[in-house]
Each structure stands twice: as structure tokens, then as C-alpha cells.
Backbone as JSON Lines, residues from 0, in Angstrom:
{"i":0,"aa":"M","n":[35.73,68.41,48.77],"ca":[34.8,68.03,47.73],"c":[34.42,69.26,46.91]}
{"i":1,"aa":"N","n":[34.39,69.1,45.61],"ca":[34.05,70.19,44.69],"c":[32.6,70.07,44.25]}
{"i":2,"aa":"T","n":[31.97,71.23,44.07],"ca":[30.6,71.26,43.57],"c":[30.61,71.78,42.14]}
{"i":3,"aa":"A","n":[29.95,71.03,41.26],"ca":[29.89,71.39,39.85],"c":[28.44,71.46,39.4]}
{"i":4,"aa":"L","n":[28.13,72.49,38.61],"ca":[26.85,72.59,37.95],"c":[27.1,72.33,36.47]}
{"i":5,"aa":"V","n":[26.36,71.37,35.94],"ca":[26.66,70.77,34.65],"c":[25.41,70.79,33.78]}
{"i":6,"aa":"M","n":[25.57,71.09,32.49],"ca":[24.47,71.01,31.53],"c":[24.62,69.76,30.68]}
{"i":7,"aa":"L","n":[23.49,69.09,30.46],"ca":[23.42,67.96,29.55],"c":[22.45,68.32,28.43]}
{"i":8,"aa":"G","n":[22.76,67.92,27.22],"ca":[21.88,68.17,26.1],"c":[22.0,67.07,25.07]}
{"i":9,"aa":"S","n":[20.91,66.84,24.33],"ca":[20.89,65.83,23.29],"c":[19.79,66.15,22.29]}
{"i":10,"aa":"N","n":[20.08,65.85,21.01],"ca":[19.04,65.94,19.98],"c":[18.89,64.62,19.23]}
{"i":11,"aa":"S","n":[19.43,63.57,19.81],"ca":[19.34,62.23,19.23],"c":[18.84,61.28,20.31]}
{"i":12,"aa":"H","n":[17.6,60.83,20.2],"ca":[16.97,60.01,21.24],"c":[17.24,60.66,22.6]}
{"i":13,"aa":"P","n":[16.84,61.93,22.75],"ca":[17.27,62.71,23.91],"c":[16.87,62.16,25.27]}
{"i":14,"aa":"E","n":[15.64,61.67,25.42],"ca":[15.25,61.18,26.74],"c":[16.13,60.01,27.17]}
{"i":15,"aa":"Q","n":[16.32,59.06,26.24],"ca":[17.14,57.88,26.56],"c":[18.61,58.27,26.79]}
{"i":16,"aa":"N","n":[19.13,59.14,25.94],"ca":[20.55,59.49,26.06],"c":[20.84,60.32,27.31]}
{"i":17,"aa":"I","n":[19.94,61.22,27.67],"ca":[20.15,61.99,28.89],"c":[20.06,61.08,30.11]}
{"i":18,"aa":"E","n":[19.1,60.17,30.11],"ca":[18.96,59.22,31.21],"c":[20.22,58.34,31.33]}
{"i":19,"aa":"L","n":[20.72,57.86,30.19],"ca":[21.94,57.04,30.2],"c":[23.14,57.85,30.68]}
{"i":20,"aa":"A","n":[23.24,59.09,30.25],"ca":[24.36,59.94,30.69],"c":[24.32,60.16,32.2]}
{"i":21,"aa":"I","n":[23.13,60.38,32.75],"ca":[23.01,60.55,34.19],"c":[23.44,59.28,34.92]}
{"i":22,"aa":"E","n":[23.04,58.14,34.38],"ca":[23.45,56.86,34.97],"c":[24.98,56.72,34.95]}
{"i":23,"aa":"K","n":[25.6,57.06,33.82],"ca":[27.06,56.96,33.7],"c":[27.76,57.97,34.64]}
{"i":24,"aa":"L","n":[27.23,59.19,34.7],"ca":[27.82,60.2,35.59],"c":[27.74,59.76,37.04]}
{"i":25,"aa":"S","n":[26.66,59.08,37.41],"ca":[26.49,58.64,38.8],"c":[27.51,57.58,39.2]}
{"i":26,"aa":"Q","n":[28.19,56.97,38.24],"ca":[29.24,56.01,38.55],"c":[30.52,56.71,39.0]}
{"i":27,"aa":"Y","n":[30.64,58.0,38.68],"ca":[31.84,58.78,39.02],"c":[31.6,59.85,40.08]}
{"i":28,"aa":"F","n":[30.37,60.37,40.12],"ca":[30.07,61.53,40.95],"c":[28.79,61.3,41.74]}
{"i":29,"aa":"E","n":[28.68,62.03,42.86],"ca":[27.42,62.06,43.59],"c":[26.55,63.13,42.94]}
{"i":30,"aa":"I","n":[25.37,62.74,42.5],"ca":[24.43,63.68,41.91],"c":[23.5,64.16,43.01]}
{"i":31,"aa":"E","n":[23.58,65.46,43.29],"ca":[22.79,66.04,44.39],"c":[21.4,66.49,43.95]}
{"i":32,"aa":"K","n":[21.32,67.04,42.74],"ca":[20.06,67.64,42.34],"c":[20.0,67.71,40.82]}
{"i":33,"aa":"Q","n":[18.77,67.71,40.3],"ca":[18.55,67.77,38.85],"c":[17.51,68.83,38.55]}
{"i":34,"aa":"S","n":[17.73,69.6,37.49],"ca":[16.75,70.61,37.07],"c":[15.64,69.94,36.27]}
{"i":35,"aa":"L","n":[14.64,70.73,35.94],"ca":[13.61,70.27,35.03],"c":[14.2,70.15,33.63]}
{"i":36,"aa":"L","n":[13.63,69.27,32.84],"ca":[14.03,69.08,31.45],"c":[13.39,70.18,30.6]}
{"i":37,"aa":"V","n":[14.18,70.8,29.72],"ca":[13.64,71.82,28.82],"c":[13.99,71.45,27.39]}
{"i":38,"aa":"E","n":[13.06,71.77,26.5],"ca":[13.31,71.55,25.07],"c":[13.66,72.87,24.44]}
{"i":39,"aa":"T","n":[14.69,72.87,23.6],"ca":[15.12,74.1,22.94],"c":[15.33,73.86,21.46]}
{"i":40,"aa":"K","n":[15.15,74.92,20.7],"ca":[15.46,74.87,19.27],"c":[16.98,74.93,19.13]}
{"i":41,"aa":"P","n":[17.49,74.28,18.08],"ca":[18.95,74.29,17.9],"c":[19.48,75.68,17.55]}
{"i":42,"aa":"H","n":[20.69,75.96,17.99],"ca":[21.4,77.19,17.62],"c":[22.4,76.81,16.54]}
{"i":43,"aa":"G","n":[22.0,76.92,15.32],"ca":[22.8,76.51,14.18],"c":[21.93,75.71,13.23]}
{"i":44,"aa":"K","n":[22.02,76.02,11.96],"ca":[21.13,75.4,10.97],"c":[21.46,73.94,10.67]}
{"i":45,"aa":"H","n":[22.65,73.5,10.98],"ca":[23.03,72.13,10.63],"c":[22.55,71.09,11.63]}
{"i":46,"aa":"Y","n":[22.03,71.51,12.78],"ca":[21.56,70.55,13.77],"c":[20.21,69.99,13.36]}
{"i":47,"aa":"I","n":[20.04,68.71,13.6],"ca":[18.83,68.0,13.22],"c":[17.94,67.85,14.45]}
{"i":48,"aa":"G","n":[16.83,68.54,14.45],"ca":[15.86,68.39,15.54],"c":[16.16,69.26,16.75]}
{"i":49,"aa":"N","n":[15.14,69.38,17.6],"ca":[15.26,70.13,18.85],"c":[16.12,69.38,19.85]}
{"i":50,"aa":"F","n":[16.6,70.12,20.84],"ca":[17.4,69.54,21.92],"c":[16.56,69.41,23.18]}
{"i":51,"aa":"Q","n":[16.86,68.41,23.97],"ca":[16.38,68.29,25.34],"c":[17.59,68.62,26.21]}
{"i":52,"aa":"N","n":[17.37,69.41,27.26],"ca":[18.46,69.86,28.12],"c":[18.05,69.81,29.58]}
{"i":53,"aa":"L","n":[19.01,69.55,30.43],"ca":[18.79,69.7,31.86],"c":[20.13,69.92,32.53]}
{"i":54,"aa":"A","n":[20.06,70.38,33.78],"ca":[21.28,70.64,34.55],"c":[21.33,69.69,35.74]}
{"i":55,"aa":"L","n":[22.55,69.4,36.17],"ca":[22.8,68.58,37.35],"c":[23.74,69.33,38.28]}
{"i":56,"aa":"R","n":[23.54,69.14,39.58],"ca":[24.53,69.57,40.57],"c":[25.2,68.3,41.06]}
{"i":57,"aa":"I","n":[26.5,68.23,40.86],"ca":[27.25,67.04,41.25],"c":[28.37,67.41,42.22]}
{"i":58,"aa":"L","n":[28.82,66.4,42.95],"ca":[30.0,66.54,43.8],"c":[31.11,65.72,43.18]}
{"i":59,"aa":"S","n":[32.29,66.32,43.1],"ca":[33.43,65.65,42.48],"c":[34.66,65.74,43.38]}
{"i":60,"aa":"E","n":[35.34,64.63,43.53],"ca":[36.63,64.62,44.24],"c":[37.77,64.96,43.3]}
{"i":61,"aa":"E","n":[37.46,65.03,42.0],"ca":[38.47,65.3,40.98],"c":[38.67,66.8,40.83]}
{"i":62,"aa":"T","n":[39.71,67.19,40.09],"ca":[39.89,68.58,39.72],"c":[38.89,68.91,38.61]}
{"i":63,"aa":"A","n":[38.76,70.18,38.29],"ca":[37.87,70.59,37.2],"c":[38.3,69.94,35.88]}
{"i":64,"aa":"E","n":[39.59,69.94,35.62],"ca":[40.1,69.35,34.36],"c":[39.84,67.85,34.31]}
{"i":65,"aa":"E","n":[40.07,67.15,35.42],"ca":[39.81,65.71,35.46],"c":[38.32,65.43,35.29]}
{"i":66,"aa":"T","n":[37.49,66.27,35.88],"ca":[36.04,66.12,35.76],"c":[35.62,66.28,34.31]}
{"i":67,"aa":"K","n":[36.15,67.29,33.63],"ca":[35.81,67.5,32.21],"c":[36.29,66.34,31.35]}
{"i":68,"aa":"L","n":[37.42,65.75,31.68],"ca":[37.91,64.58,30.92],"c":[36.95,63.4,31.06]}
{"i":69,"aa":"I","n":[36.4,63.22,32.25],"ca":[35.4,62.16,32.46],"c":[34.18,62.45,31.6]}
{"i":70,"aa":"F","n":[33.74,63.71,31.56],"ca":[32.6,64.09,30.71],"c":[32.89,63.73,29.25]}
{"i":71,"aa":"K","n":[34.09,64.07,28.76],"ca":[34.45,63.79,27.37],"c":[34.48,62.29,27.09]}
{"i":72,"aa":"D","n":[34.97,61.51,28.05],"ca":[34.99,60.05,27.88],"c":[33.57,59.5,27.76]}
{"i":73,"aa":"I","n":[32.67,60.0,28.59],"ca":[31.27,59.56,28.53],"c":[30.65,59.97,27.18]}
{"i":74,"aa":"E","n":[30.92,61.19,26.74],"ca":[30.4,61.63,25.44],"c":[30.86,60.7,24.32]}
{"i":75,"aa":"K","n":[32.16,60.38,24.3],"ca":[32.69,59.49,23.26],"c":[32.08,58.1,23.36]}
{"i":76,"aa":"E","n":[31.97,57.59,24.57],"ca":[31.39,56.27,24.8],"c":[29.95,56.21,24.28]}
{"i":77,"aa":"M","n":[29.25,57.34,24.34],"ca":[27.85,57.39,23.91],"c":[27.7,57.79,22.43]}
{"i":78,"aa":"G","n":[28.81,57.88,21.71],"ca":[28.74,58.11,20.27],"c":[29.02,59.52,19.8]}
{"i":79,"aa":"R","n":[29.41,60.39,20.69],"ca":[29.75,61.76,20.28],"c":[31.09,61.73,19.57]}
{"i":80,"aa":"S","n":[31.15,62.4,18.43],"ca":[32.39,62.46,17.65],"c":[32.38,63.74,16.83]}
{"i":81,"aa":"P","n":[33.54,64.13,16.3],"ca":[33.54,65.3,15.41],"c":[32.59,65.11,14.22]}
{"i":82,"aa":"E","n":[32.5,63.88,13.73],"ca":[31.62,63.59,12.59],"c":[30.14,63.78,12.97]}
{"i":83,"aa":"S","n":[29.77,63.34,14.18],"ca":[28.37,63.48,14.58],"c":[28.01,64.96,14.7]}
{"i":84,"aa":"K","n":[28.93,65.76,15.21],"ca":[28.65,67.2,15.33],"c":[28.51,67.83,13.95]}
{"i":85,"aa":"T","n":[29.38,67.44,13.02],"ca":[29.3,67.95,11.65],"c":[27.96,67.62,11.02]}
{"i":86,"aa":"K","n":[27.44,66.42,11.32],"ca":[26.15,65.99,10.78],"c":[24.97,66.61,11.52]}
{"i":87,"aa":"G","n":[25.24,67.31,12.64],"ca":[24.18,67.95,13.39],"c":[23.45,67.04,14.35]}
{"i":88,"aa":"V","n":[24.05,65.89,14.65],"ca":[23.45,64.91,15.56],"c":[24.31,64.84,16.81]}
{"i":89,"aa":"I","n":[23.73,65.18,17.96],"ca":[24.46,65.2,19.22],"c":[23.84,64.17,20.16]}
{"i":90,"aa":"P","n":[24.46,62.98,20.28],"ca":[23.92,61.97,21.19],"c":[23.89,62.49,22.63]}
{"i":91,"aa":"I","n":[24.99,63.16,23.03],"ca":[25.04,63.77,24.37],"c":[26.11,64.85,24.38]}
{"i":92,"aa":"D","n":[25.8,65.92,25.06],"ca":[26.74,67.01,25.29],"c":[26.74,67.24,26.8]}
{"i":93,"aa":"I","n":[27.91,67.21,27.4],"ca":[28.03,67.43,28.84],"c":[29.02,68.57,29.05]}
{"i":94,"aa":"D","n":[28.53,69.68,29.6],"ca":[29.38,70.85,29.79],"c":[29.43,71.27,31.25]}
{"i":95,"aa":"L","n":[30.64,71.53,31.72],"ca":[30.84,72.08,33.06],"c":[30.58,73.59,32.97]}
{"i":96,"aa":"I","n":[29.58,74.07,33.7],"ca":[29.18,75.47,33.62],"c":[29.7,76.26,34.83]}
{"i":97,"aa":"I","n":[29.52,75.72,36.02],"ca":[29.98,76.39,37.24],"c":[30.78,75.4,38.07]}
{"i":98,"aa":"W","n":[31.95,75.83,38.53],"ca":[32.84,75.01,39.35],"c":[33.06,75.76,40.66]}
{"i":99,"aa":"N","n":[32.61,75.18,41.76],"ca":[32.78,75.81,43.07],"c":[32.38,77.29,43.04]}
{"i":100,"aa":"E","n":[31.19,77.54,42.52],"ca":[30.57,78.86,42.48],"c":[31.21,79.84,41.49]}
{"i":101,"aa":"H","n":[32.12,79.38,40.64],"ca":[32.74,80.24,39.63],"c":[32.26,79.81,38.25]}
{"i":102,"aa":"I","n":[31.76,80.76,37.49],"ca":[31.31,80.46,36.12],"c":[32.54,80.14,35.28]}
{"i":103,"aa":"V","n":[32.52,78.96,34.64],"ca":[33.68,78.53,33.85],"c":[33.31,78.26,32.39]}
{"i":104,"aa":"H","n":[32.06,78.52,32.02],"ca":[31.63,78.28,30.64],"c":[30.76,79.45,30.18]}
{"i":105,"aa":"K","n":[31.06,79.97,29.01],"ca":[30.36,81.16,28.49],"c":[28.88,80.91,28.21]}
{"i":106,"aa":"D","n":[28.45,79.65,28.08],"ca":[27.04,79.37,27.79],"c":[26.11,79.85,28.9]}
{"i":107,"aa":"Y","n":[26.63,80.01,30.11],"ca":[25.78,80.49,31.21],"c":[25.25,81.89,30.89]}
{"i":108,"aa":"E","n":[26.09,82.73,30.34],"ca":[25.69,84.09,29.97],"c":[25.08,84.13,28.57]}
{"i":109,"aa":"R","n":[25.41,83.17,27.74],"ca":[25.05,83.19,26.33],"c":[23.62,82.71,26.05]}
{"i":110,"aa":"F","n":[23.15,81.71,26.8],"ca":[21.85,81.1,26.53],"c":[20.94,81.17,27.76]}
{"i":111,"aa":"D","n":[19.74,81.71,27.55],"ca":[18.79,81.84,28.66],"c":[18.43,80.5,29.28]}
{"i":112,"aa":"F","n":[18.28,79.44,28.45],"ca":[17.89,78.14,28.99],"c":[18.97,77.55,29.89]}
{"i":113,"aa":"V","n":[20.24,77.83,29.58],"ca":[21.33,77.35,30.44],"c":[21.25,78.04,31.79]}
{"i":114,"aa":"K","n":[21.12,79.36,31.76],"ca":[21.03,80.13,33.01],"c":[19.82,79.66,33.84]}
{"i":115,"aa":"K","n":[18.7,79.45,33.18],"ca":[17.49,79.03,33.88],"c":[17.69,77.66,34.56]}
{"i":116,"aa":"C","n":[18.21,76.69,33.82],"ca":[18.42,75.35,34.38],"c":[19.45,75.39,35.51]}
{"i":117,"aa":"I","n":[20.55,76.08,35.28],"ca":[21.61,76.15,36.3],"c":[21.1,76.87,37.55]}
{"i":118,"aa":"D","n":[20.39,77.97,37.37],"ca":[19.91,78.75,38.5],"c":[18.93,77.95,39.36]}
{"i":119,"aa":"E","n":[18.23,76.98,38.76],"ca":[17.35,76.1,39.54],"c":[18.11,75.32,40.62]}
{"i":120,"aa":"L","n":[19.39,75.1,40.38],"ca":[20.19,74.23,41.24],"c":[21.0,74.99,42.28]}
{"i":121,"aa":"K","n":[21.02,76.29,42.19],"ca":[21.78,77.08,43.16],"c":[21.05,77.1,44.49]}
{"i":122,"aa":"D","n":[21.82,77.11,45.55],"ca":[21.2,77.16,46.89],"c":[20.93,78.57,47.31]}
């Protein structure tokens, strides 16, 4: 079983979309733990509104690549598209940050809020 630390973020109906994303993720993965929800200002002028973000620790029987494909399918299902990103509206963003204790996404080092949420979930 693989352990993944994952960031979720939304600036479009964030509470509802993050809750729905967690529900959808739970259909594929065991969710072990959830961080506190944090609100952040957008990084980029084209984004509309602040983001709500949180981290999850999940267990996956899939490979890292298969796990990320499931994340992308959920994002698309929830309305994420290249057009929505261009317009600055993110219904849901799901990023794999740490896979089996290895940092696999630069946002862990790049954004303090990512590090803070992820670090809440480390044992």
C-alpha cells in the first residue's frame, strides 16, 4: 500500500467543491487524515477570489501515475478545464505532493501554506 500526501484547492464554491472532491476521492482511496482548511490569496493576477486549501493523507493501491490520473479525472468531472484556468476559476485542484515519503511536487518547497498543511499530516 502506498501513502500519498495530497493538496486540494478551490476558488469556486470552495467549501462545497473541496467536500465533493473528498467524497469522490474516498471512492478510490482510503483517507487516513485531513489537515485544517486554510484560505490563501491567489498567486497570479488572473485568479478570481481567494482559495481554500487543505491536505489529505490517503492510501493508494495504485502507482503514483495511476493515482494522479484518478485526480485528473476527478478534476475534469468537477469542471476543471484549460478554459477555467485561463478564466482564473478553479473548481478543484488536486496535487500529489508526497509519495511514500518522497517529495514529488515543487509546491511543497514553493508555498508555505502547502508545507504547513502537508506537515500537519506527517507522523
